[in-house]
ZAVEX-910523 format. One record per residue (C-alpha): residue number from 1; residue in three letters; x, y, z. Coordinates in Angstrom, 2 decimals, padded with zeros to 5 digits. Layout:
<pts>
{pt NUM; 'ALA'; {X; Y; Z}}
...
</pts>
This chain:
<pts>
{pt 1; 'MET'; {-054.37; -002.37; 015.50}}
{pt 2; 'ALA'; {-051.48; -004.59; 015.76}}
{pt 3; 'ARG'; {-049.75; -002.27; 013.13}}
{pt 4; 'TYR'; {-049.75; 000.51; 015.20}}
{pt 5; 'ASP'; {-048.50; -001.31; 018.07}}
{pt 6; 'GLY'; {-045.69; -002.39; 016.68}}
{pt 7; 'LEU'; {-045.64; 001.10; 015.41}}
{pt 8; 'MET'; {-045.61; 002.57; 019.15}}
{pt 9; 'LYS'; {-042.85; 000.25; 019.98}}
{pt 10; 'GLY'; {-040.33; 001.00; 016.74}}
{pt 11; 'VAL'; {-041.04; 004.49; 017.67}}
{pt 12; 'GLY'; {-040.36; 004.36; 021.84}}
{pt 13; 'ILE'; {-037.49; 001.65; 021.07}}
{pt 14; 'GLY'; {-035.51; 004.88; 018.90}}
{pt 15; 'LEU'; {-036.40; 007.55; 021.27}}
{pt 16; 'SER'; {-034.88; 005.43; 023.95}}
{pt 17; 'ALA'; {-031.52; 004.59; 021.75}}
{pt 18; 'ALA'; {-031.69; 008.64; 020.43}}
{pt 19; 'VAL'; {-031.85; 009.78; 024.32}}
{pt 20; 'LEU'; {-029.37; 006.51; 025.64}}
{pt 21; 'LEU'; {-026.78; 006.47; 022.96}}
{pt 22; 'PRO'; {-025.04; 009.13; 023.70}}
{pt 23; 'VAL'; {-025.18; 009.03; 027.71}}
{pt 24; 'VAL'; {-023.30; 005.54; 026.96}}
{pt 25; 'PHE'; {-020.97; 006.73; 024.37}}
{pt 26; 'SER'; {-019.94; 009.32; 027.04}}
{pt 27; 'THR'; {-019.61; 007.28; 029.69}}
{pt 28; 'LEU'; {-017.20; 005.01; 027.83}}
{pt 29; 'ALA'; {-015.21; 007.87; 025.52}}
{pt 30; 'PRO'; {-012.22; 007.15; 028.44}}
{pt 31; 'ILE'; {-012.28; 003.18; 027.43}}
{pt 32; 'LEU'; {-013.09; 003.10; 024.33}}
{pt 33; 'ARG'; {-010.82; 005.85; 023.25}}
{pt 34; 'PRO'; {-007.60; 004.42; 024.10}}
{pt 35; 'LEU'; {-008.91; 000.96; 022.41}}
{pt 36; 'ALA'; {-009.83; 002.58; 019.59}}
{pt 37; 'ARG'; {-006.31; 004.37; 019.50}}
{pt 38; 'THR'; {-004.71; 000.99; 019.98}}
{pt 39; 'ALA'; {-006.71; -000.66; 017.43}}
{pt 40; 'LEU'; {-006.07; 002.09; 014.88}}
{pt 41; 'ARG'; {-002.14; 002.39; 015.18}}
{pt 42; 'ALA'; {-002.33; -001.82; 015.34}}
{pt 43; 'GLY'; {-004.19; -001.26; 011.61}}
{pt 44; 'VAL'; {-001.75; 001.19; 010.60}}
{pt 45; 'MET'; {001.63; -000.78; 011.19}}
{pt 46; 'VAL'; {-000.51; -003.74; 009.11}}
{pt 47; 'TYR'; {-000.98; -001.19; 006.17}}
{pt 48; 'GLU'; {002.47; -000.14; 006.28}}
{pt 49; 'LYS'; {004.30; -003.46; 006.89}}
{pt 50; 'GLY'; {001.89; -005.08; 003.89}}
{pt 51; 'ARG'; {003.28; -001.65; 001.66}}
{pt 52; 'GLU'; {006.75; -002.31; 002.57}}
{pt 53; 'ILE'; {006.48; -006.54; 001.76}}
{pt 54; 'PHE'; {004.27; -005.30; -001.46}}
{pt 55; 'GLU'; {007.20; -003.02; -002.87}}
{pt 56; 'GLU'; {010.12; -005.18; -001.70}}
{pt 57; 'PHE'; {008.08; -008.42; -003.95}}
{pt 58; 'GLY'; {007.65; -005.91; -006.83}}
{pt 59; 'GLU'; {011.07; -004.83; -007.12}}
{pt 60; 'THR'; {012.19; -008.85; -006.80}}
{pt 61; 'VAL'; {009.95; -008.91; -009.66}}
{pt 62; 'GLU'; {011.48; -006.46; -011.33}}
{pt 63; 'ASP'; {014.76; -007.86; -010.63}}
{pt 64; 'VAL'; {013.35; -011.37; -012.18}}
{pt 65; 'VAL'; {012.35; -010.17; -015.55}}
{pt 66; 'ALA'; {014.92; -007.76; -016.10}}
{pt 67; 'GLU'; {017.22; -011.08; -015.76}}
{pt 68; 'VAL'; {014.40; -013.22; -018.20}}
{pt 69; 'ARG'; {014.28; -010.23; -020.97}}
{pt 70; 'GLU'; {017.66; -010.70; -020.86}}
{pt 71; 'GLU'; {018.01; -014.78; -021.11}}
{pt 72; 'LEU'; {015.69; -014.30; -023.78}}
{pt 73; 'VAL'; {017.97; -011.18; -025.74}}
{pt 74; 'ASP'; {021.21; -013.57; -025.49}}
{pt 75; 'ALA'; {019.52; -016.26; -026.37}}
{pt 76; 'HIS'; {018.24; -014.58; -029.70}}
{pt 77; 'GLU'; {021.36; -013.75; -030.23}}
{pt 78; 'SER'; {023.35; -017.23; -030.39}}
{pt 79; 'GLU'; {020.54; -018.41; -032.02}}
{pt 80; 'ALA'; {021.48; -015.53; -034.70}}
{pt 81; 'LEU'; {025.61; -016.03; -034.26}}
{pt 82; 'ILE'; {025.08; -019.71; -034.90}}
{pt 83; 'ASP'; {022.71; -018.92; -038.09}}
{pt 84; 'GLU'; {025.33; -016.99; -039.47}}
{pt 85; 'LEU'; {027.91; -019.59; -039.01}}
{pt 86; 'GLU'; {025.78; -022.33; -040.56}}
{pt 87; 'GLU'; {026.05; -019.71; -043.45}}
{pt 88; 'GLU'; {029.31; -019.55; -043.82}}
{pt 89; 'ALA'; {029.73; -022.63; -043.37}}
{pt 90; 'ALA'; {027.68; -023.86; -045.86}}
{pt 91; 'VAL'; {029.05; -021.31; -047.74}}
{pt 92; 'GLN'; {032.90; -022.57; -047.54}}
{pt 93; 'GLU'; {031.10; -025.78; -048.44}}
{pt 94; 'ASP'; {030.48; -024.96; -051.63}}
{pt 95; 'LYS'; {033.41; -023.49; -051.99}}
</pts>
């Protein structure tokens, strides 16, 4: 019998909600709609600003990576030049 009472209580709550929710929503719609629009507008603005900041950060990282690669190439070229000069100096000493 207790299961039946619980089931009837659940069905009653469900039917009440199904009947009352549309009435409550239609009553509150003039208030909720502007609030929802304001919240969505703020969300879109935050998203756009975040995307802009992320793009700027990406560009900065790309610039730094390019600078580091250039420094590595310069360092490698310098090392190669030093090696060549040392070889030439060794050849000159042998003569």
